[in-house]
C-alpha positions, -999 to +999 in steps of 0.1 A: +241-043-804+237-007-792+262+018-805+275+041-778+291+075-785+321+090-766+314+120-745+335+142-767+314+132-798+282+142-779+298+175-769+308+181-804+274+174-818+259+198-794+284+226-801+279+220-839+240+223-835+245+255-814+266+269-842+242+261-868+214+278-848+236+309-841+246+311-878+209+310-888+199+336-863+228+358-870+222+358-907+185+364-903+189+392-880+216+409-901+199+406-934+163+415-923+167+437-892+203+450-896+210+440-860+227+412-841+238+401-807+275+397-800+272+360-790+257+351-825+290+363-841+307+334-824+291+308-845+322+299-865+339+290-832+310+267-822+309+251-856+347+243-858+350+233-822+320+210-827+336+195-857+369+190-839+351+170-811+333+151-836+365+141-854+386+136-823+363+129-793+389+120-768+385+095-741+353+082-727+347+096-692+309+093-688+286+124-683+301+159-681+286+170-647+310+198-636+342+215-644+363+186-630+349+162-657+357+188-684+393+191-670+395+153-670+384+151-706+410+177-716+439+162-695+433+125-703+431+131-741+458+121-766+482+149-780+468+144-814+433+152-801+444+183-784+463+195-815+431+190-836+410+209-810+435+238-810+438+240-847+400+240-852+396+266-824+421+289-841+402+285-873+370+293-856+385+325-841+397+335-874+362+329-888+348+352-862+372+380-874+362+374-909+325+377-900+331+409-880+350+424-909+325+412-936+294+426-919+314+458-905+306+451-869+323+469-841 
C-alpha cells in the first residue's frame, strides 16, 4: 500500500529544505566572503516553520495552488496545530534575531 503524506507535511519538508540551504549559504558567505543577503538570515524561521508543519501537518486539502488553498489549510486546522505553528514561528523569529546579533548584522 502506498503511503500518502498530508499537504502540510509536504509544505513543511519543503520549508525545512529551504532553511537548510539558506543556512549553508549564509554560513558560507559570512565565513568566507564576509557578506550575506538579508533573505539568508531568515533560515531559522524556515527551519522551525518546516519542523512545525512536519510535526503538525493539519488537514489534507490536496495541492496548494493559490492563496485560497493556503487559507483553507490554515482555517480548517485544529487549534493544537495552529498553536504549534505559532510557537515554532516565534522560535524562528527569535532565532533570526540571535543570528543578526551574533554576526553583528544591521
